[in-house]
C-alpha positions in Angstrom: 111.4 -50.1 -160.7 110.9 -49.9 -157.0 107.7 -48.8 -155.3 107.7 -47.5 -151.7 104.8 -47.1 -149.4 104.7 -44.9 -146.3 102.3 -45.4 -143.4 101.7 -42.8 -140.7 101.2 -44.1 -137.2 99.1 -42.2 -134.7 101.1 -41.0 -131.7 99.5 -42.6 -128.7 102.0 -41.0 -126.3 101.5 -37.3 -125.5 104.3 -35.1 -127.0 103.0 -31.7 -125.7 100.3 -30.3 -123.4 96.9 -30.4 -124.9 94.8 -27.3 -124.6 91.0 -27.3 -124.6 88.0 -27.9 -122.4 84.7 -29.6 -122.0 81.3 -29.4 -120.3 78.8 -32.1 -119.4 76.3 -33.8 -117.1 77.6 -35.0 -113.8 76.4 -37.6 -111.3 78.0 -37.8 -107.9 77.5 -40.5 -105.2 78.3 -39.5 -101.6 78.2 -41.9 -98.7 77.8 -39.5 -95.7 79.6 -40.6 -92.5 76.7 -39.1 -90.6 73.4 -37.3 -91.5 73.0 -33.9 -89.8 69.7 -33.8 -88.0 69.5 -37.6 -87.6 68.2 -37.2 -84.0 65.3 -35.1 -85.3 64.5 -37.7 -87.9 64.6 -40.5 -85.3 62.2 -38.6 -83.1 59.7 -38.3 -86.0 59.9 -42.1 -86.6 62.2 -42.0 -89.6 65.3 -44.2 -89.9 68.2 -42.4 -91.6 68.6 -45.4 -93.9 65.1 -44.7 -95.3 66.2 -41.2 -96.4 68.2 -42.5 -99.4 71.5 -41.2 -98.1 73.7 -44.3 -98.6 74.6 -43.1 -101.1 73.2 -39.6 -101.5 72.9 -39.1 -105.3 73.8 -35.6 -106.7 72.8 -34.5 -110.2 74.4 -31.5 -111.8 76.9 -30.1 -114.3 80.6 -29.8 -114.6 83.0 -28.0 -116.9 86.8 -27.6 -117.2 89.4 -25.8 -119.3 93.2 -26.3 -119.7 94.9 -23.1 -118.4 98.6 -23.3 -118.5 101.0 -26.2 -118.6 99.5 -29.2 -116.7 97.0 -27.0 -114.7 93.3 -27.3 -115.3 90.5 -25.2 -113.8 86.8 -25.9 -113.8 83.5 -25.6 -112.0 80.9 -27.9 -110.6 77.2 -27.4 -109.4 74.9 -30.1 -108.2 72.1 -31.0 -105.8 71.5 -34.2 -103.8 68.2 -35.0 -102.1 66.5 -37.8 -100.1 63.2 -38.1 -98.3 60.8 -40.3 -96.5 57.1 -40.1 -95.4 54.6 -41.8 -93.1 51.0 -41.5 -92.0 50.1 -41.9 -88.3 46.8 -42.5 -86.5 45.9 -39.8 -83.9 44.5 -40.6 -80.5 43.5 -38.2 -77.8 44.2 -39.1 -74.2 43.3 -38.0 -70.7 46.4 -37.8 -68.5 44.9 -38.9 -65.2 48.1 -40.2 -63.5 49.9 -36.9 -64.2 53.0 -38.7 -65.6 54.6 -37.4 -68.8 53.1 -39.1 -71.9 50.5 -41.8 -72.1 50.7 -44.7 -69.7 48.9 -47.9 -70.2 46.6 -48.3 -67.2 47.0 -51.4 -64.9 44.5 -54.1 -65.3 41.5 -53.3 -63.0 42.5 -49.7 -62.6 41.3 -48.4 -66.0 39.0 -45.7 -64.4 41.9 -44.0 -62.7 44.5 -44.4 -65.4 45.1 -42.7 -68.7 42.3 -43.0 -71.2 42.4 -43.0 -75.0 39.8 -41.3 -77.2 39.3 -41.7 -81.0 40.1 -39.0 -83.5 38.9 -39.1 -87.1 41.9 -37.5 -88.9 45.4 -38.8 -89.5 48.7 -37.1 -89.4 50.9 -37.1 -92.5 54.6 -36.5 -92.0 57.2 -36.0 -94.7 60.9 -35.4 -94.1 63.3 -34.3 -96.8 67.0 -33.4 -97.0 68.7 -31.3 -99.7 72.4 -30.9 -100.2 73.3 -28.1 -102.6 76.9 -27.6 -103.8 78.6 -25.1 -106.0 82.4 -25.0 -106.4 85.4 -24.5 -108.5 87.9 -27.3 -109.3 91.7 -27.1 -109.8 93.6 -30.1 -111.1 97.2 -31.1 -112.0 97.2 -33.4 -115.1 99.4 -36.4 -115.7 99.1 -37.5 -119.4 99.3 -41.2 -119.9 98.4 -41.6 -123.5 97.0 -39.2 -126.0 93.4 -39.9 -125.0 94.0 -40.9 -121.4 94.9 -38.7 -118.5 95.1 -39.0 -114.7 94.5 -36.0 -112.5 94.9 -35.0 -108.9 92.7 -32.1 -107.8 90.4 -30.5 -105.4 86.8 -29.2 -105.4 86.3 -26.0 -103.3 83.2 -23.9 -102.8 80.1 -23.3 -100.9 77.5 -25.8 -99.8 74.1 -25.6 -98.2 72.3 -28.3 -96.3 68.6 -28.2 -95.6 66.4 -30.5 -93.5 62.7 -29.9 -93.9 59.8 -31.5 -92.1 56.2 -31.2 -93.3 53.3 -32.3 -91.0 49.7 -32.1 -92.0 46.3 -33.1 -90.7 43.4 -33.6 -93.1 43.3 -32.4 -96.7 44.8 -29.0 -97.5 42.3 -26.4 -98.7 43.1 -23.2 -100.6 40.6 -21.1 -98.7 42.3 -21.8 -95.4 45.7 -20.6 -96.5 44.5 -16.9 -96.0 43.5 -17.6 -92.3 45.9 -16.3 -89.7 47.2 -19.2 -87.7 47.1 -17.5 -84.3 43.9 -15.5 -84.3 42.0 -12.9 -86.3 43.8 -10.1 -88.1 42.4 -6.6 -87.5 44.5 -3.7 -88.7 47.9 -4.2 -87.2 46.7 -6.5 -84.4 45.9 -10.2 -83.9 42.8 -10.8 -81.8 42.6 -14.1 -79.9 39.4 -15.5 -78.5 40.2 -16.9 -75.1 37.4 -19.5 -74.9 38.5 -20.8 -78.3 41.9 -21.5 -77.0 41.3 -22.6 -73.4 37.6 -23.5 -73.1 37.4 -21.0 -70.2 34.0 -20.2 -68.7 32.6 -16.7 -68.8 33.8 -16.1 -65.2 37.3 -17.3 -65.9 38.6 -15.1 -68.7 41.1 -13.2 -66.4 42.7 -16.4 -65.3 42.8 -17.7 -68.9 44.5 -14.6 -70.1 47.0 -14.9 -67.3 47.8 -18.5 -68.2 48.5 -17.5 -71.8 50.8 -14.6 -70.8 52.9 -17.1 -68.8 52.7 -20.2 -70.9 53.5 -21.0 -74.5 51.1 -19.6 -77.1 49.9 -22.1 -79.6 48.4 -21.7 -83.0 44.7 -22.5 -83.5 43.8 -22.0 -87.2 46.2 -24.4 -88.8 46.1 -28.0 -90.1 49.8 -28.2 -91.2 53.3 -26.9 -90.5 56.5 -26.8 -92.5 59.8 -26.5 -90.6 63.0 -26.0 -92.4 66.5 -26.1 -90.8 69.4 -25.1 -93.0 73.1 -24.2 -92.8 75.7 -22.8 -95.2 79.3 -23.9 -95.1 82.6 -24.0 -96.9 83.1 -27.3 -98.8 86.4 -29.0 -99.7 86.8 -32.2 -101.7 90.2 -33.6 -102.7 90.1 -36.3 -105.4 91.9 -38.2 -108.0 90.4 -38.6 -111.5 90.8 -40.4 -114.8 89.8 -38.7 -118.1 89.2 -40.8 -121.3 88.6 -39.2 -124.6 86.8 -42.0 -126.4 85.5 -39.8 -129.3 86.9 -36.7 -131.0 84.5 -34.5 -129.1 83.2 -36.7 -126.3 84.8 -38.3 -123.2 84.3 -39.7 -119.8 85.7 -38.5 -116.4 85.6 -40.6 -113.2 86.8 -39.3 -109.9 87.0 -40.6 -106.4 87.5 -38.4 -103.3 86.5 -37.4 -99.8 84.1 -34.5 -99.1 84.7 -32.3 -96.1 82.2 -29.6 -94.8 81.1 -28.4 -91.4 78.2 -26.3 -90.2 79.4 -24.6 -87.1 77.7 -24.7 -83.8 74.9 -22.0 -83.7 75.1 -21.5 -87.4 71.8 -23.3 -88.3 68.8 -21.2 -89.3 65.1 -21.8 -89.0 63.1 -21.2 -92.1 66.0 -19.4 -93.7 66.4 -16.4 -91.4 66.0 -17.2 -87.7 69.3 -18.3 -86.0 69.1 -21.5 -83.9 71.7 -20.4 -81.3 71.9 -23.8 -79.5 72.3 -25.9 -82.7 75.1 -28.4 -82.7 78.2 -28.5 -84.9 77.5 -30.8 -87.8 79.9 -32.5 -90.2 79.1 -33.3 -93.8 81.9 -35.7 -94.7 81.9 -38.8 -96.8 83.5 -40.8 -99.6 82.5 -39.7 -103.1 82.5 -41.0 -106.7 81.7 -38.6 -109.5 81.2 -39.4 -113.1 80.9 -36.9 -116.0 80.1 -37.5 -119.6 81.5 -34.4 -121.3 81.5 -32.8 -124.7 84.7 -31.0 -125.7 88.5 -31.7 -126.0 
């Protein structure tokens, strides 16, 4: 009597295209070649290296689905952010030598040079950058084993880059938010008290009004400002990726690529709606690594 035993061996090599999809949490690391608005940050006393941009870390989600043959489509959305802050002492100064900025007076000539005066409050400055990205992905799949694939693809979509600067003196108070920053609201008009702005004497109002008609008009009832510069652009990111299905319904994707995006000259906007016509052309390019832990097939 003869007994025979049969063993089935799993096919580790792909015999046909696998259909399915997945969705998961994505983390992307981007090392920007340059940071748009770096000169603004430098003038505010911030080093770009302090902004957390090397790398800039994106958090978001990613999904994909096998469409036909070796082609796979998907989508990605993520946001990367970095920031820095500082606090500065404030000094008033009398510009007696008429040169731009404060000049340290020469020894023995203090009475004729610039003079510093103390000020009780401090200036708090905070800068922040945000990089928002939403895109579709298209890939060509090269199966290696049943649970391992290599892909070549591209991420294409719309990006938005924002640089915001917040400057504040003293402690914010809720009651002051309703005060108009330029004067006093009456009906559809703003009334500005001249001696509040200029320190003009009673006999000098006409000259004070003339000065404010020809010179810059400055806010008076404000202890903080928020400036936001932003630009929208087309984003393109070619990449290569590896997909490993280490559980029946769970896997890991790792991709490496290079991001390309450009905000055109004059395309920046102030506070979301005012065009900055003399703004420079700004590139948002850099090497990227993206990891995704996904659930699916």
